Backbone as CSV, one residue per row, in Angstrom:
resi,resn,N_x,N_y,N_z,CA_x,CA_y,CA_z,C_x,C_y,C_z
1,SER,0.834,-1.192,0.000,0.000,0.000,0.000,0.865,1.236,0.000
2,SER,0.349,2.325,-0.508,1.110,3.561,-0.623,1.113,4.360,0.678
3,LEU,0.344,3.926,1.708,0.316,4.654,2.975,1.657,4.572,3.697
4,GLY,2.322,3.438,3.658,3.601,3.265,4.337,4.768,3.870,3.550
5,ASN,4.559,4.123,2.280,5.613,4.659,1.424,5.252,6.093,1.030
6,PRO,5.864,7.106,1.670,5.464,8.479,1.413,5.851,8.998,0.025
7,LYS,6.851,8.426,-0.617,7.189,8.990,-1.921,6.544,8.178,-3.044
8,PRO,6.128,8.878,-4.074,5.490,8.199,-5.201,6.482,7.272,-5.905
9,GLN,5.929,6.247,-6.552,6.775,5.244,-7.200,7.559,5.824,-8.374
10,ASN,7.008,6.792,-9.093,7.697,7.319,-10.272,8.935,8.141,-9.894
11,GLU,9.082,8.536,-8.619,10.248,9.301,-8.193,11.506,8.431,-8.206
12,ASP,11.358,7.134,-7.912,12.496,6.220,-7.984,13.059,6.196,-9.403
13,LYS,12.178,6.157,-10.383,12.604,6.151,-11.778,13.324,7.453,-12.115
14,LYS,12.821,8.575,-11.589,13.409,9.884,-11.854,14.848,9.940,-11.327
15,GLU,15.075,9.433,-10.115,16.415,9.437,-9.532,17.373,8.607,-10.373
16,THR,16.907,7.480,-10.871,17.748,6.614,-11.681,18.165,7.330,-12.964
17,THR,17.219,7.981,-13.649,17.569,8.660,-14.896,18.482,9.849,-14.636
18,GLU,18.298,10.556,-13.520,19.182,11.681,-13.204,20.609,11.204,-12.987
19,SER,20.780,10.096,-12.265,22.139,9.597,-12.017,22.756,9.069,-13.311
20,GLN,21.941,8.487,-14.192,22.461,8.029,-15.481,22.919,9.217,-16.320
21,GLU,22.100,10.303,-16.331,22.470,11.497,-17.085,23.752,12.097,-16.535
22,ALA,23.884,12.133,-15.214,25.076,12.702,-14.591,26.316,11.911,-14.982
23,SER,26.210,10.583,-14.959,27.388,9.782,-15.297,27.724,9.917,-16.780
24,GLN,26.717,10.077,-17.634,26.980,10.267,-19.054,27.672,11.600,-19.303
25,SER,27.223,12.674,-18.628,27.834,13.979,-18.856,29.249,14.020,-18.298
26,GLU,29.522,13.262,-17.235,30.874,13.225,-16.687,31.844,12.572,-17.662
27,THR,31.400,11.557,-18.360,32.292,10.892,-19.302,32.511,11.742,-20.546
28,ALA,31.598,12.659,-20.849,31.723,13.488,-22.040,32.713,14.634,-21.831
29,THR,32.961,15.036,-20.595,33.858,16.159,-20.347,35.309,15.705,-20.331
30,VAL,36.191,16.694,-20.474,37.624,16.435,-20.454,38.045,16.093,-19.029
31,THR,39.046,15.239,-18.891,39.548,14.863,-17.572,40.069,16.098,-16.844
32,LYS,39.715,16.219,-15.565,40.151,17.367,-14.765,41.656,17.286,-14.529
33,ARG,42.314,18.449,-14.651,43.754,18.528,-14.425,44.062,19.753,-13.580
34,ALA,45.226,19.750,-12.994,45.662,20.917,-12.227,46.105,22.000,-13.211
35,PRO,45.790,23.270,-12.939,46.191,24.358,-13.843,47.694,24.374,-14.131
36,LYS,48.509,23.954,-13.161,49.963,23.968,-13.368,50.420,22.934,-14.402
37,ASP,49.553,21.965,-14.726,49.910,20.936,-15.703,49.679,21.383,-17.146
38,VAL,49.115,22.570,-17.330,48.797,23.065,-18.668,49.932,23.971,-19.141
39,SER,50.288,23.866,-20.421,51.349,24.725,-20.971,50.742,25.758,-21.920
40,LEU,51.456,26.853,-22.106,51.009,27.897,-23.035,50.945,27.336,-24.456
41,GLN,51.889,26.469,-24.793,51.891,25.842,-26.117,50.606,25.044,-26.342
42,GLU,50.179,24.332,-25.313,48.949,23.544,-25.400,47.740,24.455,-25.631
43,ILE,47.733,25.587,-24.949,46.632,26.541,-25.118,46.652,27.110,-26.529
44,ASN,47.839,27.480,-27.011,47.946,27.988,-28.383,47.493,26.942,-29.397
45,ASP,47.822,25.680,-29.141,47.436,24.603,-30.059,45.921,24.431,-30.143
46,CYS,45.225,24.620,-29.030,43.775,24.397,-29.035,42.992,25.709,-29.139
47,TRP,43.681,26.848,-29.308,43.021,28.156,-29.299,41.964,28.272,-30.401
48,ASP,42.248,27.784,-31.603,41.267,27.866,-32.698,40.020,27.044,-32.391
49,ASP,40.214,25.850,-31.825,39.065,25.022,-31.435,38.254,25.721,-30.350
50,TYR,38.962,26.341,-29.422,38.307,27.088,-28.339,37.455,28.218,-28.917
51,LEU,38.013,28.962,-29.870,37.261,30.062,-30.488,36.036,29.536,-31.232
52,ASN,36.189,28.411,-31.927,35.039,27.817,-32.618,33.963,27.399,-31.630
53,ASN,34.372,26.877,-30.490,33.436,26.488,-29.441,32.724,27.723,-28.872
54,LEU,33.472,28.815,-28.733,32.876,30.057,-28.211,31.725,30.536,-29.089
55,ARG,31.892,30.368,-30.393,30.877,30.846,-31.338,29.479,30.343,-30.970
56,HIS,29.413,29.125,-30.423,28.124,28.510,-30.110,27.646,28.789,-28.692
57,HIS,28.507,29.364,-27.833,28.151,29.493,-26.423,28.154,30.915,-25.864
58,VAL,28.632,31.881,-26.629,28.689,33.256,-26.112,28.055,34.208,-27.120
59,PRO,27.685,35.411,-26.656,27.132,36.399,-27.594,28.138,36.713,-28.707
60,GLN,27.595,37.112,-29.845,28.419,37.340,-31.024,29.508,38.390,-30.781
61,MET,29.170,39.456,-30.056,30.154,40.513,-29.826,31.354,39.976,-29.045
62,LEU,31.104,39.148,-28.045,32.193,38.555,-27.268,33.022,37.624,-28.156
63,TYR,32.350,36.853,-28.972,33.051,35.946,-29.887,33.979,36.732,-30.820
64,PHE,33.464,37.828,-31.399,34.282,38.620,-32.323,35.459,39.277,-31.609
65,GLN,35.257,39.736,-30.388,36.361,40.329,-29.634,37.420,39.276,-29.306
66,MET,36.975,38.073,-28.970,37.926,37.015,-28.619,38.774,36.589,-29.822
67,GLN,38.273,36.793,-31.025,39.066,36.468,-32.211,40.278,37.392,-32.329
68,ARG,40.197,38.563,-31.693,41.284,39.536,-31.770,42.176,39.499,-30.529
69,VAL,41.986,38.485,-29.698,42.742,38.347,-28.453,43.677,37.147,-28.583
70,ASP,44.880,37.286,-28.042,45.858,36.191,-28.108,46.358,35.827,-26.718
71,PRO,46.535,34.530,-26.448,47.176,34.135,-25.185,48.669,34.455,-25.272
72,VAL,49.207,35.138,-24.251,50.614,35.529,-24.311,51.466,34.957,-23.184
73,GLU,50.852,34.663,-22.029,51.649,34.177,-20.898,50.781,33.311,-19.997
74,LEU,51.395,32.272,-19.451,50.703,31.397,-18.507,51.615,31.179,-17.315
75,LYS,51.136,31.586,-16.140,51.943,31.436,-14.934,51.035,31.148,-13.748
76,ASN,51.296,30.058,-13.041,50.556,29.699,-11.821,49.040,29.669,-12.015
77,GLY,48.584,29.145,-13.123,47.148,29.038,-13.363,46.496,30.327,-13.833
78,ASP,47.302,31.372,-14.081,46.783,32.637,-14.616,47.186,32.741,-16.081
79,LEU,46.193,32.841,-16.947,46.459,32.989,-18.375,46.299,34.451,-18.738
80,LYS,47.381,35.040,-19.228,47.344,36.443,-19.626,47.027,36.515,-21.113
81,LEU,45.998,37.287,-21.439,45.587,37.478,-22.823,45.954,38.887,-23.260
82,ARG,46.298,39.046,-24.533,46.622,40.366,-25.074,45.498,40.820,-25.996
83,ALA,44.994,42.015,-25.719,43.977,42.626,-26.575,44.586,43.865,-27.225
84,ASN,44.033,44.275,-28.362,44.561,45.441,-29.070,44.028,46.763,-28.546
85,ASP,42.891,46.726,-27.862,42.310,47.990,-27.410,41.571,47.818,-26.087
86,ASP,41.221,48.953,-25.484,40.559,48.944,-24.178,39.182,48.289,-24.232
87,PHE,38.487,48.458,-25.352,37.146,47.882,-25.473,37.210,46.355,-25.392
88,ALA,38.139,45.773,-26.134,38.291,44.308,-26.112,38.659,43.837,-24.707
89,LYS,39.540,44.575,-24.038,39.940,44.221,-22.666,38.734,44.247,-21.740
90,LYS,37.906,45.279,-21.874,36.722,45.423,-21.018,35.768,44.243,-21.225
91,ILE,35.520,43.893,-22.476,34.619,42.780,-22.796,35.161,41.470,-22.211
92,VAL,36.456,41.229,-22.370,37.060,39.998,-21.846,36.986,39.988,-20.325
93,ASP,37.333,41.116,-19.694,37.305,41.184,-18.226,35.906,40.925,-17.674
94,GLU,34.897,41.475,-18.335,33.517,41.295,-17.869,33.054,39.843,-17.993
95,ASN,33.651,39.105,-18.903,33.211,37.726,-19.170,34.278,36.695,-18.834
96,ARG,35.270,37.070,-18.029,36.414,36.180,-17.804,36.040,34.864,-17.139
97,ARG,35.075,34.887,-16.253,34.654,33.654,-15.572,34.045,32.672,-16.588
98,ARG,33.144,33.191,-17.400,32.485,32.366,-18.420,33.504,31.849,-19.443
99,LEU,34.413,32.725,-19.866,35.440,32.331,-20.829,36.367,31.273,-20.233
100,GLY,36.699,31.437,-18.959,37.550,30.465,-18.272,36.886,29.108,-18.176
101,LYS,35.585,29.114,-17.917,34.819,27.869,-17.811,34.808,27.136,-19.162
102,LEU,34.605,27.894,-20.246,34.587,27.275,-21.578,35.977,26.783,-21.982
103,LEU,37.015,27.494,-21.547,38.379,27.028,-21.814,38.655,25.749,-21.024
104,GLU,38.099,25.682,-19.822,38.247,24.472,-18.999,37.646,23.263,-19.723
105,ASP,36.516,23.464,-20.394,35.903,22.370,-21.161,36.853,21.872,-22.250
106,GLU,37.674,22.779,-22.766,38.596,22.452,-23.853,39.863,21.756,-23.342
107,ILE,40.438,22.262,-22.236,41.746,21.758,-21.783,41.704,20.951,-20.492
108,GLY,40.578,21.004,-19.777,40.451,20.196,-18.568,40.940,20.849,-17.297
109,ALA,41.338,22.120,-17.359,41.799,22.828,-16.158,41.250,24.245,-16.192
110,PHE,40.797,24.734,-15.043,40.279,26.102,-14.986,41.443,27.066,-14.803
111,LEU,41.531,28.041,-15.696,42.572,29.059,-15.609,41.924,30.407,-15.343
112,ASN,42.583,31.203,-14.525,42.122,32.554,-14.253,42.576,33.442,-15.413
113,LEU,41.633,34.049,-16.119,41.981,34.860,-17.281,42.180,36.313,-16.879
114,THR,43.283,36.891,-17.328,43.510,38.323,-17.179,43.826,38.864,-18.561
115,CYS,43.523,40.128,-18.768,43.701,40.699,-20.094,44.498,41.992,-19.988
116,ILE,45.431,42.174,-20.897,46.196,43.414,-20.970,45.996,44.014,-22.357
117,VAL,46.163,45.334,-22.452,46.096,46.000,-23.749,47.525,46.191,-24.224
118,GLN,47.810,45.640,-25.379,49.140,45.770,-25.960,48.955,45.757,-27.467
119,LYS,49.271,46.858,-28.082,49.126,46.943,-29.531,50.063,45.936,-30.183
120,GLN,49.542,45.231,-31.175,50.392,44.281,-31.893,51.325,45.068,-32.800
121,GLU,52.561,44.587,-32.873,53.522,45.259,-33.729,53.065,45.126,-35.172
122,LYS,53.179,46.234,-35.891,52.822,46.193,-37.307,53.904,45.426,-38.048
123,SER,53.516,44.861,-39.163,54.526,44.172,-39.959,55.511,45.218,-40.468
124,GLY,56.729,44.808,-40.746,57.794,45.721,-41.135,57.417,46.659,-42.260
125,GLU,56.722,46.178,-43.257,56.398,46.992,-44.417,55.432,48.124,-44.064
126,ASP,54.487,47.880,-43.162,53.533,48.914,-42.777,54.206,50.068,-42.048
127,SER,55.250,49.779,-41.289,55.874,50.811,-40.477,56.972,51.571,-41.225
128,MET,57.296,51.160,-42.440,58.341,51.837,-43.209,57.824,53.142,-43.802
129,SER,58.737,54.085,-43.967,58.383,55.337,-44.635,58.238,55.051,-46.134
130,PRO,57.619,55.959,-46.880,57.488,55.744,-48.329,58.850,55.593,-49.015
131,TYR,59.855,56.330,-48.533,61.188,56.218,-49.119,61.772,54.827,-48.894
132,GLU,61.604,54.310,-47.672,62.113,52.968,-47.370,61.398,51.916,-48.210
133,ARG,60.094,52.095,-48.393,59.327,51.138,-49.199,59.781,51.173,-50.660
134,PHE,60.056,52.389,-51.167,60.509,52.534,-52.543,61.873,51.868,-52.719
135,LYS,62.719,52.016,-51.712,64.034,51.387,-51.745,63.900,49.860,-51.770
136,LYS,63.021,49.328,-50.924,62.769,47.876,-50.877,62.222,47.385,-52.213
137,LEU,61.336,48.189,-52.791,60.738,47.841,-54.078,61.830,47.715,-55.142
138,GLN,62.791,48.631,-55.110,63.912,48.572,-56.055,64.751,47.313,-55.839
139,GLU,64.928,46.938,-54.582,65.717,45.740,-54.281,65.021,44.480,-54.782
140,ARG,63.694,44.474,-54.704,62.936,43.280,-55.105,62.726,43.193,-56.608
141,ASP,62.608,44.355,-57.265,62.280,44.356,-58.693,63.422,44.979,-59.500
142,PRO,64.172,44.149,-60.234,65.319,44.658,-60.994,64.922,45.681,-62.069
143,THR,63.729,45.576,-62.620,63.276,46.525,-63.644,63.155,47.923,-63.051
144,ILE,62.558,48.018,-61.887,62.417,49.322,-61.235,63.798,49.870,-60.883
145,LYS,64.671,49.007,-60.426,66.025,49.435,-60.073,66.724,50.015,-61.305
146,LYS,66.584,49.347,-62.451,67.215,49.801,-63.699,66.645,51.154,-64.126
147,LEU,65.320,51.330,-64.002,64.693,52.608,-64.355,65.216,53.740,-63.473
148,VAL,65.355,53.468,-62.190,65.867,54.477,-61.259,67.299,54.844,-61.633
149,GLU,68.115,53.838,-61.999,69.503,54.104,-62.389,69.564,54.918,-63.684
150,LEU,68.709,54.564,-64.666,68.737,55.243,-65.965,68.188,56.665,-65.899
151,PHE,67.059,56.829,-65.225,66.372,58.115,-65.259,66.483,58.902,-63.954
152,GLY,67.114,58.309,-62.945,67.275,59.017,-61.675,65.945,59.279,-60.982
153,ALA,65.048,58.319,-61.032,63.723,58.495,-60.426,63.848,58.706,-58.926
154,GLU,63.053,59.669,-58.438,62.974,59.914,-56.998,61.520,60.008,-56.608
155,LEU,61.256,59.696,-55.376,59.897,59.839,-54.865,59.632,61.294,-54.562
156,ASP,58.534,61.811,-55.068,58.099,63.157,-54.691,56.929,62.953,-53.744
157,TYR,57.233,62.936,-52.484,56.223,62.618,-51.483,55.895,63.880,-50.715
158,ASN,54.717,64.437,-50.984,54.310,65.673,-50.333,53.308,65.353,-49.237
159,LEU,53.680,65.623,-47.990,52.806,65.322,-46.857,51.602,66.251,-46.782
160,ASN,51.642,67.387,-47.475,50.556,68.375,-47.369,49.434,68.155,-48.364
161,GLN,49.427,67.053,-49.061,48.368,66.807,-50.052,47.068,66.493,-49.399
């Protein structure tokens, strides 16, 4: 009789399915590791997969900002990320717990994320003056070099245009 048994019979079934679901989700996750066991190289290796995973779990703006962020240093479970501007840093800082949790799903260890603003160095060609670029162009292209030798070509670069 149900008088001696205060809980309904279908609750036993519910507990069984909950424990089955829990054990299934535990096997699907990455094995837990200590943060000190993770290397920066490992993070760099899985960074693209991590970003792809973010696309499905975070707002689009956060995803786009994270594409412009790079891991630069890992020390004592703290992962330092480099952003190009203050806005990206602010977005990362506001979501660091969530981002850390999703990174944990990828690597198996929770890392404390910190973000710094550091402009990425421009490639050499972008930072050269027009004269330096013209000189490089002559070095790369023998035809241009010959024209400069024959006709004495010079750059007329007027900054006031």
